N, C-alpha and C positions, 0 to 999 in steps of 0.2 A: 103315401101321398106327399107328406111333408118332405121326405127324402128326395122324391122326384122333383118337386118344385125347387128345392134348394140346389139340386144338381144342375137343373136347367139354368137357374139364375147364375150360378158360378161359371158355367160354360160360356154363357153370353158375355159376362163381365170379363172373363179371361180373353175371349176373342177381341173384345173392344180394346182392352189394354194392350194386347199384342199388336193390334193395328196401330195404336197410338205410339207404341215403342218404335215401330218402323218409320213413323212419320215425323217424330220429334227429335231434335238434336241441336247441338251448338252451331251447326252449319245452316240452320234455318229450318222452317217447317215445310213439310210437303203434304199436299192433300192426301188423306188416307186412301181414297179410291185410286188416285194417280200412282201412289207408292205401290199398292198391291197390284195394279195393272202392269206397272213396269217390271215388278219382280216375277209375276206370272209369265210375262213375255220373255223373261231372261235378260232384260235390260236394267235400266235404273242407275247404272254407274256405281263407282266404288262406295259412295256415301250411303246409298240405300242398302247395299250389300253388307256394309259394316254394321249398320243399324239392325239389319236382320240377324246377323251373327251375334251381336250383343244382346238383343232381345231374346233370342233363342237360348243363350247362355243364362240369362236371368230366369227364364222359365224353367230350365233344367235345374238350376241352383235351388230355386224356391220349392219346386216339387220334390226334389231329392232330399232336401233338408226336412221337409214335412214328413215324408215316408220314413226317413231314418229316425226322426224324433218320436213319431207315433210308436214305432216298433220298440224303441228303447223304453218308452213309458210302459208298454205292456210287459216287456221282458223283465223289467226291474220293479214292476208294480209301484211306480212312483210318478205322479203327474208332473213333478218338477224336473224329470229327466229330459235331457236334450241330446242331440247327436254328438256333442262334444264332451259329454260327461266322462267318457273313459279315456280322455287324453289325446284323442287323435288330432285335434286342431292344433294344440301346441306342439305335438310331435311333428306334424307336417310343416308347421311354420319353422320349427327348428331345422328341419331338413333343408328348407329353402334358404334360410339365413346361412346355414353351414355351407351350402353350395356357393353362395355369393362371397363367402369368406375366402374361397380358394379359386374361384373362376371369375374372370372378367366377362361381363355381358353374356351369360349362358343362354343357350337357345330355350325358347318357351317349352319345348318338348322335354328338355333335360330338367328344367325347373319342375315340370309336372311330375315326371317320374320320381324325382328325388323327394318331393313333397308326399306323394302317394306311398313311397317306400317307408319313409320315417313315420307316417301316420300308422301304417301297419305295425312297424316296430313298437311304437308306443302302445298300441292295443295289445300286442303279445306280452309286453312287460306287465301291463295291467292284469291280463288274464293269469299270468304266472303268480303275481302277488295276491290276486283274489283267490286263487286255488290254495295258496299257502295259508290264507286267512279263513278258508272255509267255503269259498265259491258261492256264497249266498248273495242276494241283491245288495245288502249293506256292505259286504266285503268288497264287491266290485266297485261300488260308488266311492268308498274310502280310498281304494287303490287308484281309481281314476283321478280323483282330486289330487292325491299325492304326486302322481306322475305328471299331471298338468303343471303343478307348481314347480316341480323339478325342471321340466323342459322350459318353462317360462324364465326361470333363473338362468338357464344356459343361453337362452336367446338374448337376455340383457347383457350377459358377459360377452357374447360374441359381438354384439353391436357396439358395445362400449370399448372393446379392445381391438377390433379389426376395422381398419379404414375401408377395406373391401366390402365388408358386410354392411357398412353404412350406405352403400350405393343402392341397396334394395329399395324399391318403391314403397313408401310407407302406406300408400293406399291399399296395397295388396295385404299388408299385415292386418288391416281392418275390413277387408272384403271389397272386391270390385269386379265388375265384368267389363271394365273399360278397355281391356287389352286381350280380347278373345283370340284364340287360335283355333282354326278349323279342326286341326288334329286333336287338340286336347278336348274340345267340345264333343267331338265324335266319340273319343275314348270314354269321357265321363258319361255321356248319354248311354253308351253300351253298358257300363257298369251299373248305372241307375236302373236301366231296364231289366237287367239280369237279377239284381237284388230285389227289385219290386216284384217280379214274377215269383221268386222264391218266397218272399214275404207273404204274398197273396195265397200261395199254395198252402202255407202253414197257418192260414188265418184262423181256422177253427181251434187248432191247438193253442195258438197264442191267446185267443179269447178265453180259453180255459184257465190261463195263468192268472187272469184278473180275479178269479174265484178263490185263489190261494193254492199253494203248492200241494197240500194234502188232497184237496178236491180234484185238482188236475191229475195227480197221480192215480186217484181212484178211477178216472176215466180212461186210463191206459197211456197217459202222456208221460214220457221220460223228461221230467222237469229240468234236470241239470243239463241234459243234452240239448233240449229245445232252447233253454235260456242262452247257452253258449252259442248256438247257431244263430239265434236272433240278434244278439249283441254283435256277433261277427259280421253279419250282413249289414246291420246298421252302421257299424264302424267302417266297413269297406266303402259303403256309399258316402259317408261323411268324409273319409280320407280323400276320395276322388274329387269331391266338391271343393274341399279346402285347397287341394293341389291346383285346381283350375282357377278358383276365384278368391282364395284366402278365407279366413274365418268370418262368417256373417252371423251375427247373433239374433236371437229371439224368434226367427221364423220357425225353426225346428221345435221350439218349445210352445209357442202360442198357437200356431195353426192347428196342430192336432187337438189341443185342449179345447179350442173354440168349436171345432167340428164335433167333438164328442159331446159337448154340452148341447149342441143343436140337434144331433140325430141319434145319440145314444152310443153305447159301447161296442156294438157289433164291429169286429175288427176290419172285415173286408169293406164294409160301407164307410167306415171311418178312414180307411186307407185311401179310397178313391176321393172322398171329400177333402181330406187333408192335402192331397197332392194338388187338387184344383185350387184350394185356398192358398197353399204355399206358392204355386205358380203365380197367382194373382199378386201375392205379397212381394215376390221377387221382382216381377216386372214393374209393379207400382213403385217399389223402392228405387229401382234404377231410374224410372222416369222422374222421380222426385229429385234425385241427386243431379240429374242432367239439368233440370229447371233451376234448382237452387244454385248449382255451381256455375252455370253459364258456360264459359269456355274452359273452366278448370274442373278437375275431377275431385269429388268428395267421396270418401269411403261409404259403402252401403250401410255399415253398422251405425253411422251417424244418424241415419234415418230410422232404421229398424229399432234402435235403442230408444230414440225419442218417442216414437209411436208405440213401440212394444211395451214399454214400462207401464203406462196407464192402462193398456189393454190387459196386461198381466195382473195388475192390481184389481181390475174389474172382474176378471175371471176368478181370481182367488176369493173375492167377495161372494160371487155366485155359488162357488162350491163350498164355502165355509172354511177355507184354509186360513 
């Protein structure tokens, strides 16, 4: 009963925020009913269609980060795990900065592909290092942190030494859905849909990991193979999101944690709830930066970090961490 009530509440809140996202912007406010009527009729002009694309990107971003973060927390048995733990965010960011170092005004699709590619490369490096260290949760975390710092250092070197790299929009480096591309949004949505379906299919086995490796093995789960598959799915989703919108912090960490506190540790129920709450956080954060920034763009992480840090502290107090 509690799960049903929470789900209905989150769905209604998500619908209200999505409507607000289409109605609010620096070009002025539009009546929500008028905006939805215009979009359903196929009209509304470029402003409403831009807001629709931007709000959709924020929804996909938040939901994808939440599903990726939840899966990473289960796979590594660590409530502090987030989608970027294994280095995909800094890897993807390095790929984009590297592209700007050698290309003037690259197409959004090329930026997306390069970010996605280097996010995958960073993940593969982490997996290789983790396997060398033993392939356990701690080994993967240590390898991920090490690779993240290495790529972060390379990003600083590129930006400080290359005038071309300095042309990159700094808001992207801290997360934004202000410059959406229909192509990259569709590609990201497809990746998030595919990874989420696979995550949901493996729900019972992922839930077994919470009980410990030995217990999971006794139920017939191949722990090493499942953990690798889970972190691969999570990292693929995170790479696509970073390639589309840059790194956005806290949503992938806090949303799954809050949902698990509210409804328990059943993976499939937590996955659905986390994606709803993540979508709410994504759209809500984008609305906040639009209102605060006025006519200028503010990175999403400015909002998610300010609101996320006290929420994270509260959650840690609730769980005794």
